[in-house]
N, C-alpha and C positions, 0 to 999 in steps of 0.2 A: 252112744256114738251114732251120728247120722251119716248114712252113706248116700252120697250124691249120685244120682243116676247119670251116667255119661250120655250126653246128648249127641245125636247124630248130626253131623255137619250137612247142611243143605248143599246139594250138588249144584254148582253154578255153571250154566252153559257158557262155553267159550264163545268168543265173538262170532266165529264162523261155524259153531257147532249147532247147526239147525238144518232141517230138511224142508220146512215150509215157513214162509213169513208173509204176514199181511201188512199192507201199507196203503196210504192214501196220498194223493197229490192233485194238482189241477189237470185238466184234460182239454186238448185243442181238437176241434172238428173243423175241417176246411175243404174247400173245392176251388180249383183255379181253372181259368179258361183263357186261351191265347187267341187273340183276334188281330187281323191286319189293320193298321191304322187307317189305310185308305178306305176301308169299309165302315168308317165311323163318321161320315161327313154330314150327319143330320141328327137332330134330337131323337127322331124316331128310331134310327139305327143304333144309337147308343142305348136307348131304352130297351130295345130288343135284346142286346147283349147282356144288359143288367138282369133282365128277366131270365135269360138263359143260365147265367151263373147262379142266380137264386134257385132256379129249378134244379140245376145240377147239385147245388149244395144240399137241397132237401132230399134228393134221391140217390146221389152217388158220392157223397162226401166220405172221407175217412177220418177216424178218430185216433188221436195220438196222445199218450200220457206225456206230461211235461216233467222232466227230471230236475231241471234247475236252470240257472242263467249262466251265460258265457260272457267273458270280457270282449271276445271277438268271435265271429261266426266260425273261424277255423280252429278255435281252441281245442286241445285234446283232453282238457280236464274242466270240470265245472268250476265256476266262480263260487257258487253256493247251491246247495241241494234244496228242493222243495218237498222231498219225501218225508212223511210222518209215519213212524212205525206204529201199527195198530196191534201187533201181537203183544200179549201181556208179559211173556217171559224173554223177549228179545228187545234190546234197546237200539241196536244199530246193525247194519251189515255192510260189508265192503263190496264195491263194484267199480268197474271202470267203464269208460265210454269209447266208442269208435266213431269219430266224427266223419260223416259222409258229405259235408257241405250244406248248402242251403236247401230248405224244404221247397221253397218256391224259386225257381230259376229266374234270373233277370231276363226280360224280353230282349230279343235280338232286334237289329235295325229294322224299322218299319212295323214292329209288333207292339201290342199292348196286352198286358195281363190284367184280367178281371179276377178279383179274389173275393170269395165269400168265406167267412169264418165266425166261429163263436167259441166260447170257453165255458167249462163247468168249473166252479171253484173247488169242488170235492169229487174225486173219483176213486173208488176202492179197487185194489188189485191184490191178487195173491200170487206168490212166486214159489213154485215147487222145484227143489233142486235134487238132482240125482245123487245117490249116496257118495260116489267117489268124485263128484264135481266140486271144485274149490273156487274157481275163478268165474265170477259173473260179469259179463261184459254186454253192454247195451249198444246197439247200433243206433246212432242218433243223427238228426239233421237240425240245422239252426232255423228258427223262426223268430224274427224280431229279437235276436240275440238271446233266445232261450233254446235249450236242448230238448227236442221232442223225440220220442221214439220213432224211428224211421218207419217201422212196420211191425205188426204183431206176428213176428216170425217165430218159428220153433227151433230153438237151439237144442242140440242133442244133450246138453248138460242140464237144462232147466226148462220149465214150462211156465209161461206167464198167463194169468187168467184175469180178464176184466170183470168187475161186478157192477155196482151201482154208480151213478153219476148224478150230481145235483148242484144247484146254486149257479148264479150267473146266467148265462144263456143268451145275452144280448147279441143279436145277429149283425155283424159288421160287414161292410163292403169296402174294397180298396181297388183303385185303378193305378197300375204301375206302367210308366212309359219307358221307352228304351234309353232316354237321356237321364233317367234317374228321378224324374218328376213323379210325385205320387199325389193321389187324391183320396181322402178318407171320408167315410160316412157310415150310415147304417141302413138296413133294409127299410126301417120305418121312415127315414129321411132321404130316401133314394132320389126324389125329385130334385132336391138341392144339389146332390152329388152330380146328377146328370147335367144340370144346367151349368154347374161350375166347370165340368170337363168339356162340355160343348163350347163354352166361352173360351177356354184355353186353346182348343184346337182351331177355332175360328181366328183368334188373335195370332196364333202361330203362323197360319197360312198368310194372313195379311202382312205380318212382319217379314216373313221370308220374301214376299213379293216386293215390299217397299225397300227392304235393305239389301236386296240382291245386288252384287257388284261392289259393295263396300268391303274393304279389306282391313283386318285387324291382326296384330301379331300376338302370339302366345309363346312364352318361354317356359320350358320345363327343365327342372333339375331332378333327375331320377335317382334320388339319394338311397332308396331302398336297394337298388341294384348294386350300389357301391358296397354296402355291407354284405350282400349276398355273395358277391364274388370273393370278398376277403374271407368270409366264413366257409367258402367252398373248399373241400379237401384238395390241396394243390391248385387252388385257383390263381394264386399269385406266387412269384418266386421270392427269393430272399431280398431282392432289390425293389420289391413291391410292384414289379411289372406283371401284367396278366400273362399267365401261361396260355398255351394253345387251348387247353381245356377251359380255362377261365374266359378266354375271348369268345369261344363258341357258346358258352353258357350265357355270357353277357349279351351277345348278339341275339340269341334265341329269346331271352327275356325281353329285350328291347322290342323285338318284332311283335311279341305277344302284347306288349303295352301299346304299341302304335296301332295294331289291329283293333284292339278294344277301343282305343281313342277314336279311331275313324268310325267305328260302328256307333259309338255314343253320339257322335256329331252328325250322323245321318247325311253324309254326302256334301257337307259344307267345308271340308278341309281341302286345302290345296294339294296338288299332286306332289310338289317338291317339299322336302323336309331337310333343313340344314342343321348341322352340328358345329360346335366350336368349343375349344378348350381355353381360349384367351380373349374372346369377344372381338377378335381382330381377324383371325384366319378362319375361314368357313369351308366346310366340306359337305358334300351330299351325304345323306344318311347311309347310302350304300358303301361309303368309305369308313364306316364305323370300325370294323374289325382291323383294317389297316392302320388306323390312327390311334388305337388304344395302346397306351403305355402307362407309366406310373402316374401320369397326370389325369387318369380317368375320373377322379373325383371332382375335376373341374368341368366335366362335360355338361354343356347346355344344349338343349334341343329347341329349334325354332320352327314353329308351325304357323301357317297362314290360315286364318279363319275368313272365309269368303262371304260372310253375312254377319249382321249385327246381333250377336248373342253375347250379352254382357252381364256383369255383376252376379246377382243371385242365381240366374239361370245357369251360368257357367259354373258357379260354385256347386250347385246341385249335381251337375254332371260329374265334376271331379270327385265329389264326395261319394258318388256311387261306384267309383273305380276302386273297390275295396280289396283288390289283390296286390296293390302297390302303395308304396310310400314315396311321395314326391313333393317338390315345391313348384308352384306355378305363378308366373307373373302375367297378368292379363287385365283388360280394361274393366272398370266398374261401370255402373249405370251412367255416371257423369263423364265416362271415357278417361278417367284418371287411371294410371297403372297401379294396381295393388299387388301385394305379395301374399300368398296363402300357402301354408303347409298342410299336407294331408298324410295321415298315418293309417293306411289300410281301412278306409271308410270312416275315419274319425279325424277331428282336427288335431294338428300339431300346433305350432305357433303360427301367427299370421293375422291378416286383416279381419277375416270373419271369426276366427278364434278369439281375437281381441274383443270384438263386439259381443260374442257369447260370454266372455269373461268379465264384461263391464269394466275394461280398462281401455286406454286411449289407442285407437287403431291408426292414428295419424302416422306413426312410425313405419307403417307398412304401405304407405302411398309414395310412389316415386314421382320425381319431377316429370311433368308431361313432355318436356323438351328433351329428356334423356331417359326414355321409358324402359329399356330393357338392359340397363348397364352398358349401353352402346352410345357412341357419339351420334349426333343427329345425322351426320353424313353416312356413317356405317348403317344406322337404322334404315335410312332411305335406300341404301344399296341392298340390304337384306330384303326389304319389302319388294323391291323391284325384281330381285332374283326369284323370290317365291311366287310372284304373280305372273311370271313369264309362262 
């Protein structure tokens, strides 16, 4: 009779049964510099700031591991992870993220951000966890819709150590304007970037001078505010009328929207702003709280643009307003009125979204004689009121 020796079962570590783990991912190194636009009125001055941001990038930059990508810069969870586990006895580990917003803040009115950055394809890290610590949470910020570690901080529950980094390393430059316009290049090709940006600033000044005094109407439908007030706890009553709490929230959010709107347009917005719920009766924006009732979803906001900023340039500005979802009717480069929807920094449906999707955008162009869902008579009345 043969007696089989009883084999010992190999002990398998549970998913969270570890004290140290090694992993690799990509790594971002960056440096940014804020400059006033008025100080960039020559090739020489732009070149000087490019040199400054490169020097800062070489001497004062910070490195950040890249955890994964995000669908939107405010997301509280990754769309996908970039981490590759290098430990031989562990296949994965759980962690959460605490999103702290954008790594590079948008420039304020009159400012320009110069950005220097490069990436390594492979960067090795080890994470050591205290014995009784179970939850690993990384504080992250968004860079080009990727979640990067905000800082190499020390959490009382674990310690993160950076090791080697390799691969990639192309040094990029980017110039970001307050209106959302960006210019991208590389350190190697910086002369082309400098010339492109200088041409833009020169043409911008000429355009402002030539088109000063021309008036254009913009209509905004702030649809994300509608969903926010209905989702707010006790934001509306049983009859769908905004409560006092809902009205205050709506007015505060509208003020924030208008403040950012004015900042993006750098002083070319008229002082008066009108609102209407039926395209016939108009009120000053200051009457918003007093006029809000169950018809708040029909609210339209009418704003005067006092200079000729049309089409693609307007589109870039609206696209950069990534905290809001809204529809906008405004003139394109041929001064036809187009409709475009924006969903927190991305396209919803609309004229430019139609172009991007390779389907016919003609359905998003309004009759020039009836541009903002207004009669021609009412349109002229609104323009006159806003221009006063």
